[in-house]
C-alpha beads as a LAMMPS data file, in Angstrom:
LAMMPS data file: protein, C-alpha beads

81 atoms
80 bonds

1 atom types
1 bond types

-500.0 500.0 xlo xhi
-500.0 500.0 ylo yhi
-500.0 500.0 zlo zhi

Masses

1 110.0

Atoms # bond

1 1 1 -454.273 -89.399 -100.355
2 1 1 -452.564 -92.687 -99.147
3 1 1 -454.080 -96.007 -99.380
4 1 1 -452.890 -99.059 -97.039
5 1 1 -454.038 -102.643 -96.980
6 1 1 -453.600 -104.850 -93.935
7 1 1 -454.642 -108.282 -92.473
8 1 1 -454.888 -109.729 -95.970
9 1 1 -454.447 -113.436 -96.127
10 1 1 -451.045 -113.125 -98.219
11 1 1 -449.629 -110.430 -95.913
12 1 1 -447.315 -111.251 -92.959
13 1 1 -448.108 -110.858 -89.308
14 1 1 -446.133 -107.979 -87.986
15 1 1 -443.906 -107.835 -84.990
16 1 1 -446.233 -106.826 -82.442
17 1 1 -445.733 -108.060 -78.812
18 1 1 -448.635 -110.259 -78.855
19 1 1 -447.248 -111.949 -82.073
20 1 1 -443.943 -112.387 -80.477
21 1 1 -445.792 -114.332 -77.571
22 1 1 -447.444 -116.902 -79.939
23 1 1 -444.489 -117.210 -82.269
24 1 1 -446.501 -116.057 -85.382
25 1 1 -444.263 -113.102 -86.569
26 1 1 -443.738 -113.563 -90.107
27 1 1 -446.399 -116.071 -90.851
28 1 1 -448.956 -115.160 -93.291
29 1 1 -452.399 -114.478 -91.967
30 1 1 -454.044 -117.119 -94.027
31 1 1 -457.618 -117.575 -95.725
32 1 1 -459.289 -118.861 -92.213
33 1 1 -460.695 -115.697 -90.776
34 1 1 -461.434 -117.537 -87.419
35 1 1 -457.684 -118.169 -86.688
36 1 1 -456.412 -115.461 -84.307
37 1 1 -452.676 -114.817 -84.756
38 1 1 -450.919 -112.105 -82.652
39 1 1 -453.276 -109.373 -81.968
40 1 1 -455.726 -110.328 -84.984
41 1 1 -456.036 -109.394 -88.323
42 1 1 -457.697 -105.749 -87.170
43 1 1 -455.847 -105.452 -83.763
44 1 1 -457.691 -105.974 -80.463
45 1 1 -457.756 -109.673 -81.237
46 1 1 -460.409 -109.419 -83.858
47 1 1 -460.199 -112.375 -86.619
48 1 1 -463.198 -111.382 -88.499
49 1 1 -464.664 -107.564 -88.743
50 1 1 -467.100 -105.915 -91.163
51 1 1 -467.679 -102.318 -91.090
52 1 1 -466.575 -98.662 -91.990
53 1 1 -464.856 -96.392 -89.700
54 1 1 -464.515 -92.892 -90.429
55 1 1 -462.552 -90.299 -88.184
56 1 1 -464.100 -87.109 -86.727
57 1 1 -461.920 -84.829 -89.075
58 1 1 -463.132 -87.366 -91.986
59 1 1 -459.492 -87.753 -92.964
60 1 1 -459.201 -91.430 -92.360
61 1 1 -461.586 -93.927 -93.598
62 1 1 -461.300 -97.557 -92.768
63 1 1 -463.100 -100.439 -94.470
64 1 1 -463.064 -103.455 -92.780
65 1 1 -464.012 -106.358 -95.262
66 1 1 -463.785 -109.483 -93.140
67 1 1 -460.576 -110.834 -93.836
68 1 1 -458.565 -107.592 -94.263
69 1 1 -458.955 -104.011 -94.453
70 1 1 -458.397 -100.750 -96.346
71 1 1 -457.290 -97.476 -94.817
72 1 1 -457.656 -94.333 -96.931
73 1 1 -456.019 -91.235 -95.631
74 1 1 -456.558 -87.965 -97.262
75 1 1 -453.735 -85.438 -96.361
76 1 1 -454.097 -81.676 -96.272
77 1 1 -452.871 -79.819 -99.329
78 1 1 -449.927 -77.789 -98.926
79 1 1 -450.000 -74.209 -99.417
80 1 1 -447.845 -73.274 -102.535
81 1 1 -445.467 -70.214 -101.520

Bonds

1 1 1 2
2 1 2 3
3 1 3 4
4 1 4 5
5 1 5 6
6 1 6 7
7 1 7 8
8 1 8 9
9 1 9 10
10 1 10 11
11 1 11 12
12 1 12 13
13 1 13 14
14 1 14 15
15 1 15 16
16 1 16 17
17 1 17 18
18 1 18 19
19 1 19 20
20 1 20 21
21 1 21 22
22 1 22 23
23 1 23 24
24 1 24 25
25 1 25 26
26 1 26 27
27 1 27 28
28 1 28 29
29 1 29 30
30 1 30 31
31 1 31 32
32 1 32 33
33 1 33 34
34 1 34 35
35 1 35 36
36 1 36 37
37 1 37 38
38 1 38 39
39 1 39 40
40 1 40 41
41 1 41 42
42 1 42 43
43 1 43 44
44 1 44 45
45 1 45 46
46 1 46 47
47 1 47 48
48 1 48 49
49 1 49 50
50 1 50 51
51 1 51 52
52 1 52 53
53 1 53 54
54 1 54 55
55 1 55 56
56 1 56 57
57 1 57 58
58 1 58 59
59 1 59 60
60 1 60 61
61 1 61 62
62 1 62 63
63 1 63 64
64 1 64 65
65 1 65 66
66 1 66 67
67 1 67 68
68 1 68 69
69 1 69 70
70 1 70 71
71 1 71 72
72 1 72 73
73 1 73 74
74 1 74 75
75 1 75 76
76 1 76 77
77 1 77 78
78 1 78 79
79 1 79 80
80 1 80 81
């Protein structure tokens, strides 16, 4: 199992092309959920989002919690040989 957090106020904006355009690469997302930096906290220029997304194989679960998200990925077991 892997767990990844992204878009939280203390995390930095990544180097996506949209954050290069508005010069926000490396800035913190901050606490205001209505300020869009780069492609937004959740991609697609979303500044605020609530919800749960589950992949069709149920291997990925994404919890969007308003000001950040948590992604849980369940990896396949490797056969012991």
